[in-house]
PALUM-10072 format. One record per residue: z, x, y of N, C-alpha, C in turn; chain; residue number from 1; residue in one letter. Coordinates in nm, 3 decimals, padded with zeros to 5 digits, m for minus. Layout:
// PALUM-10072
((Z; X; Y); (Z; X; Y); (Z; X; Y); "A"; NUM; "A") ...
// end
This chain:
// PALUM-10072
((m10.902; 06.934; m09.809); (m10.997; 06.999; m09.894); (m10.949; 06.996; m10.039); "A"; 1; "X") ((m10.819; 07.016; m10.060); (m10.764; 07.015; m10.196); (m10.793; 06.882; m10.265); "A"; 2; "X") ((m10.784; 06.773; m10.188); (m10.810; 06.640; m10.244); (m10.954; 06.629; m10.295); "A"; 3; "X") ((m11.049; 06.681; m10.218); (m11.189; 06.677; m10.261); (m11.208; 06.761; m10.387); "A"; 4; "X") ((m11.153; 06.881; m10.386); (m11.173; 06.972; m10.498); (m11.108; 06.924; m10.627); "A"; 5; "X") ((m11.012; 06.834; m10.616); (m10.947; 06.782; m10.736); (m10.993; 06.639; m10.770); "A"; 6; "X") ((m11.094; 06.589; m10.702); (m11.144; 06.454; m10.725); (m11.231; 06.447; m10.850); "A"; 7; "X") ((m11.234; 06.329; m10.909); (m11.319; 06.306; m11.027); (m11.463; 06.283; m10.982); "A"; 8; "X") ((m11.556; 06.291; m11.077); (m11.696; 06.265; m11.046); (m11.716; 06.122; m10.994); "A"; 9; "X") ((m11.639; 06.028; m11.047); (m11.649; 05.889; m11.003); (m11.607; 05.874; m10.857); "A"; 10; "X") ((m11.498; 05.943; m10.819); (m11.451; 05.937; m10.680); (m11.553; 05.999; m10.585); "A"; 11; "X") ((m11.611; 06.111; m10.624); (m11.711; 06.178; m10.540); (m11.833; 06.089; m10.524); "A"; 12; "X") ((m11.876; 06.026; m10.632); (m11.991; 05.934; m10.625); (m11.961; 05.816; m10.535); "A"; 13; "X") ((m11.838; 05.765; m10.540); (m11.799; 05.652; m10.454); (m11.803; 05.692; m10.306); "A"; 14; "X") ((m11.751; 05.810; m10.273); (m11.755; 05.858; m10.135); (m11.899; 05.875; m10.090); "A"; 15; "X") ((m11.983; 05.933; m10.177); (m12.124; 05.950; m10.144); (m12.188; 05.815; m10.114); "A"; 16; "X") ((m12.161; 05.715; m10.195); (m12.218; 05.582; m10.177); (m12.174; 05.520; m10.045); "A"; 17; "X") ((m12.047; 05.534; m10.011); (m11.996; 05.481; m09.884); (m12.063; 05.552; m09.767); "A"; 18; "X") ((m12.077; 05.684; m09.775); (m12.142; 05.757; m09.667); (m12.288; 05.715; m09.650); "A"; 19; "X") ((m12.357; 05.691; m09.761); (m12.497; 05.648; m09.754); (m12.511; 05.511; m09.688); "A"; 20; "X") ((m12.411; 05.425; m09.705); (m12.417; 05.290; m09.648); (m12.369; 05.285; m09.503); "A"; 21; "X") ((m12.309; 05.392; m09.456); (m12.254; 05.396; m09.320); (m12.366; 05.409; m09.218); "A"; 22; "X") ((m12.355; 05.337; m09.110); (m12.454; 05.342; m09.003); (m12.461; 05.482; m08.942); "A"; 23; "X") ((m12.581; 05.529; m08.914); (m12.601; 05.661; m08.855); (m12.525; 05.673; m08.723); "A"; 24; "X") ((m12.518; 05.566; m08.647); (m12.450; 05.568; m08.517); (m12.302; 05.605; m08.532); "A"; 25; "X") ((m12.239; 05.569; m08.644); (m12.097; 05.597; m08.663); (m12.068; 05.745; m08.689); "A"; 26; "X") ((m12.171; 05.824; m08.718); (m12.150; 05.966; m08.744); (m12.141; 06.046; m08.614); "A"; 27; "X") ((m12.186; 05.989; m08.503); (m12.177; 06.056; m08.373); (m12.241; 06.193; m08.374); "A"; 28; "X") ((m12.164; 06.294; m08.334); (m12.219; 06.430; m08.327); (m12.248; 06.490; m08.464); "A"; 29; "X") ((m12.205; 06.423; m08.569); (m12.231; 06.468; m08.706); (m12.346; 06.390; m08.769); "A"; 30; "X") ((m12.447; 06.360; m08.688); (m12.559; 06.277; m08.734); (m12.645; 06.346; m08.840); "A"; 31; "X") ((m12.622; 06.474; m08.865); (m12.697; 06.542; m08.971); (m12.649; 06.498; m09.109); "A"; 32; "X") ((m12.529; 06.445; m09.121); (m12.473; 06.407; m09.251); (m12.562; 06.307; m09.325); "A"; 33; "X") ((m12.603; 06.194; m09.264); (m12.687; 06.102; m09.341); (m12.825; 06.160; m09.373); "A"; 34; "X") ((m12.868; 06.257; m09.295); (m12.996; 06.323; m09.323); (m12.982; 06.417; m09.443); "A"; 35; "X") ((m12.870; 06.486; m09.452); (m12.848; 06.583; m09.559); (m12.808; 06.521; m09.692); "A"; 36; "X") ((m12.744; 06.404; m09.688); (m12.696; 06.340; m09.811); (m12.803; 06.328; m09.919); "A"; 37; "X") ((m12.921; 06.272; m09.890); (m13.020; 06.259; m09.997); (m13.068; 06.394; m10.050); "A"; 38; "X") ((m13.080; 06.494; m09.963); (m13.121; 06.627; m10.008); (m13.019; 06.685; m10.105); "A"; 39; "X") ((m12.892; 06.673; m10.069); (m12.786; 06.725; m10.155); (m12.783; 06.653; m10.289); "A"; 40; "X") ((m12.791; 06.521; m10.286); (m12.785; 06.442; m10.409); (m12.904; 06.470; m10.499); "A"; 41; "X") ((m13.020; 06.493; m10.440); (m13.140; 06.522; m10.518); (m13.129; 06.661; m10.582); "A"; 42; "X") ((m13.076; 06.755; m10.507); (m13.069; 06.892; m10.556); (m12.952; 06.914; m10.652); "A"; 43; "X") ((m12.837; 06.849; m10.627); (m12.718; 06.878; m10.705); (m12.656; 06.758; m10.777); "A"; 44; "X") ((m12.692; 06.639; m10.745); (m12.641; 06.511; m10.798); (m12.534; 06.453; m10.706); "A"; 45; "X") ((m12.523; 06.322; m10.711); (m12.428; 06.251; m10.623); (m12.284; 06.284; m10.657); "A"; 46; "X") ((m12.256; 06.323; m10.779); (m12.117; 06.345; m10.821); (m12.070; 06.489; m10.803); "A"; 47; "X") ((m12.153; 06.574; m10.745); (m12.116; 06.714; m10.725); (m12.023; 06.726; m10.604); "A"; 48; "X") ((m11.901; 06.771; m10.626); (m11.804; 06.780; m10.516); (m11.846; 06.882; m10.412); "A"; 49; "X") ((m11.933; 06.975; m10.447); (m11.984; 07.072; m10.350); (m12.060; 07.006; m10.236); "A"; 50; "X") ((m12.118; 06.888; m10.262); (m12.188; 06.815; m10.157); (m12.093; 06.781; m10.043); "A"; 51; "X") ((m11.978; 06.727; m10.076); (m11.882; 06.689; m09.971); (m11.822; 06.812; m09.904); "A"; 52; "X") ((m11.796; 06.916; m09.981); (m11.742; 07.038; m09.923); (m11.840; 07.095; m09.821); "A"; 53; "X") ((m11.968; 07.100; m09.857); (m12.066; 07.156; m09.765); (m12.082; 07.069; m09.640); "A"; 54; "X") ((m12.078; 06.938; m09.655); (m12.091; 06.849; m09.539); (m11.974; 06.863; m09.443); "A"; 55; "X") ((m11.855; 06.891; m09.497); (m11.736; 06.897; m09.414); (m11.710; 07.035; m09.355); "A"; 56; "X") ((m11.760; 07.140; m09.419); (m11.720; 07.274; m09.376); (m11.832; 07.360; m09.319); "A"; 57; "X") ((m11.957; 07.319; m09.338); (m12.067; 07.405; m09.295); (m12.135; 07.350; m09.170); "A"; 58; "X") ((m12.189; 07.440; m09.090); (m12.265; 07.402; m08.971); (m12.412; 07.388; m09.009); "A"; 59; "X") ((m12.470; 07.276; m08.973); (m12.611; 07.252; m09.003); (m12.698; 07.309; m08.892); "A"; 60; "X") ((m12.799; 07.386; m08.931); (m12.891; 07.445; m08.834); (m13.033; 07.425; m08.884); "A"; 61; "X") ((m13.122; 07.389; m08.794); (m13.264; 07.378; m08.828); (m13.336; 07.494; m08.761); "A"; 62; "X") ((m13.383; 07.586; m08.842); (m13.453; 07.703; m08.789); (m13.602; 07.675; m08.787); "A"; 63; "X") ((m13.668; 07.726; m08.687); (m13.813; 07.714; m08.675); (m13.877; 07.845; m08.720); "A"; 64; "X") ((m14.006; 07.841; m08.745); (m14.079; 07.962; m08.786); (m14.050; 08.075; m08.686); "A"; 65; "X") ((m14.012; 08.189; m08.739); (m13.982; 08.305; m08.656); (m13.836; 08.315; m08.615); "A"; 66; "X") ((m13.755; 08.209; m08.635); (m13.613; 08.214; m08.603); (m13.539; 08.297; m08.707); "A"; 67; "X") ((m13.424; 08.347; m08.668); (m13.341; 08.425; m08.759); (m13.194; 08.395; m08.730); "A"; 68; "X") ((m13.112; 08.420; m08.827); (m12.968; 08.404; m08.811); (m12.899; 08.514; m08.891); "A"; 69; "X") ((m12.790; 08.564; m08.837); (m12.711; 08.667; m08.906); (m12.591; 08.599; m08.969); "A"; 70; "X") ((m12.568; 08.628; m09.096); (m12.450; 08.579; m09.166); (m12.379; 08.703; m09.220); "A"; 71; "X") ((m12.256; 08.721; m09.182); (m12.183; 08.841; m09.223); (m12.159; 08.844; m09.373); "A"; 72; "X") ((m12.127; 08.961; m09.424); (m12.102; 08.977; m09.567); (m11.995; 08.880; m09.613); "A"; 73; "X") ((m12.021; 08.814; m09.723); (m11.925; 08.718; m09.778); (m11.931; 08.581; m09.713); "A"; 74; "X") ((m12.020; 08.563; m09.615); (m12.033; 08.433; m09.548); (m12.098; 08.330; m09.638); "A"; 75; "X") ((m12.037; 08.213; m09.648); (m12.092; 08.106; m09.731); (m12.211; 08.045; m09.659); "A"; 76; "X") ((m12.321; 08.027; m09.731); (m12.440; 07.968; m09.672); (m12.525; 07.903; m09.781); "A"; 77; "X") ((m12.615; 07.818; m09.739); (m12.705; 07.752; m09.831); (m12.836; 07.722; m09.759); "A"; 78; "X") ((m12.938; 07.691; m09.836); (m13.069; 07.660; m09.780); (m13.113; 07.523; m09.826); "A"; 79; "X") ((m13.182; 07.454; m09.738); (m13.247; 07.329; m09.773); (m13.397; 07.352; m09.768); "A"; 80; "X") ((m13.477; 07.251; m09.763); (m13.622; 07.271; m09.772); (m13.675; 07.376; m09.676); "A"; 81; "X") ((m13.771; 07.452; m09.726); (m13.835; 07.553; m09.644); (m13.842; 07.685; m09.717); "A"; 82; "X") ((m13.921; 07.775; m09.664); (m13.934; 07.908; m09.721); (m13.843; 08.003; m09.644); "A"; 83; "X") ((m13.769; 08.084; m09.715); (m13.668; 08.171; m09.656); (m13.690; 08.313; m09.707); "A"; 84; "X") ((m13.676; 08.410; m09.621); (m13.667; 08.550; m09.662); (m13.528; 08.595; m09.623); "A"; 85; "X") ((m13.452; 08.640; m09.721); (m13.315; 08.682; m09.695); (m13.303; 08.831; m09.726); "A"; 86; "X") ((m13.252; 08.906; m09.631); (m13.227; 09.049; m09.650); (m13.079; 09.067; m09.678); "A"; 87; "X") ((m13.048; 09.131; m09.788); (m12.909; 09.149; m09.827); (m12.882; 09.297; m09.849); "A"; 88; "X") ((m12.786; 09.350; m09.777); (m12.750; 09.489; m09.794); (m12.629; 09.497; m09.886); "A"; 89; "X") ((m12.643; 09.568; m09.997); (m12.531; 09.582; m10.090); (m12.454; 09.711; m10.068); "A"; 90; "X") ((m12.521; 09.810; m10.013); (m12.454; 09.937; m09.984); (m12.532; 10.007; m09.875); "A"; 91; "X") ((m12.485; 10.123; m09.833); (m12.558; 10.196; m09.730); (m12.678; 10.271; m09.788); "A"; 92; "X") ((m12.702; 10.257; m09.920); (m12.812; 10.327; m09.984); (m12.919; 10.233; m10.039); "A"; 93; "X") ((m12.896; 10.101; m10.033); (m12.992; 10.007; m10.092); (m13.008; 09.885; m10.002); "A"; 94; "X") ((m13.129; 09.837; m09.994); (m13.159; 09.712; m09.923); (m13.225; 09.618; m10.022); "A"; 95; "X") ((m13.165; 09.504; m10.045); (m13.216; 09.406; m10.140); (m13.272; 09.288; m10.063); "A"; 96; "X") ((m13.374; 09.225; m10.116); (m13.431; 09.106; m10.052); (m13.433; 08.992; m10.151); "A"; 97; "X") ((m13.420; 08.874; m10.100); (m13.432; 08.754; m10.182); (m13.535; 08.662; m10.122); "A"; 98; "X") ((m13.627; 08.615; m10.201); (m13.730; 08.521; m10.154); (m13.696; 08.385; m10.215); "A"; 99; "X") ((m13.661; 08.290; m10.131); (m13.613; 08.160; m10.179); (m13.713; 08.052; m10.138); "A"; 100; "X") ((m13.767; 07.979; m10.235); (m13.863; 07.871; m10.198); (m13.792; 07.757; m10.127); "A"; 101; "X") 
// end
């Protein structure tokens, strides 16, 4: 992880390019990676090191209408296409909501 976080934009772009050219079959159980690559590059750019960090450290889940997931306080998470309603509790006296397109 340290290597990724200390990489230059050129190195990150090169890794992104190699991953894009890699056959989907070679990803095996990680077949979501080639699907997520274009979304990440479009949203954040090919040279954003956060793209590689998220691909390597996060679990990809596709939720359907009505599905829900619990993420504990401080849990790292992100959203891709879709409408999301997120309930965030900041204290025992307030309930905050976030509406994310």
